[in-house]
N, C-alpha and C positions, 0 to 999 in steps of 0.2 A: 908603856911596854907591858904592864901587868894586865891591862884590858885586852891587849892582843893575845896574850898567852891564855887567857880565859876563853876568848873567842875561838882560838885554834886548839882546843883541848885534844881533839882527835886528829887534827891536821897539822901537827907540829913539824911534819916532814917538809911542809911547804914553806917554812920560814927561811928566809935568807940569813943564815947565821953569820956570815961575814959582815953583812950590814948591821945586824944586831950587835955584833962585837964592836964595830966602830961607833955606834951610837952609845954604847956603854962606856967606851974608853973616853969619849969626849963629854958625855952628859954628866957623869958622876963628878969629875973634877970641877966642872963649871958650876955644878950645884953647890959644892963645898965652898967655892970662891964666893958665890952669890950670898950664901948664908953668912960668911965671914964679913962681907961688905955690909949686909943688912944689920948685923950685930954692931959693927963699928958705927954705922950711921945712927942707929937707935940710941947708942950711948953718947955720941959726941954731937951729932947734928940732927936732933929730933925734928926741929922745924923744917929742915931741908927734906927730911924723909916724908913728912906730911905733905909738903909741896909736890914731891915726886909722885906720891900716891894719887893726889888730885889730878896731876897731869896724865897719869896712866889711865885713870878712870875716864877722864874727858876724851882722851885719844881713842880708847877702846869703844866707848859709846859712839863716837863719830864714825869710826870704822864700821861699826855694825849698821849704822844708819845709811852709810854710803853703799854698802854691799847688799 
């Protein structure tokens, strides 16, 4: 969202503000929940968190090679 606001410095009238509102309403609480889950996992299940990181890296690399 920050990059698009910089890119549309003079064209901010073209932004769909209803869409941006819904993104903000859904994105910010989801980010807070994700940070809480990451904090919990790093304190309680560190090895599981490392395994999840490895899986995400492998899946992301595979998706890049496929596309």
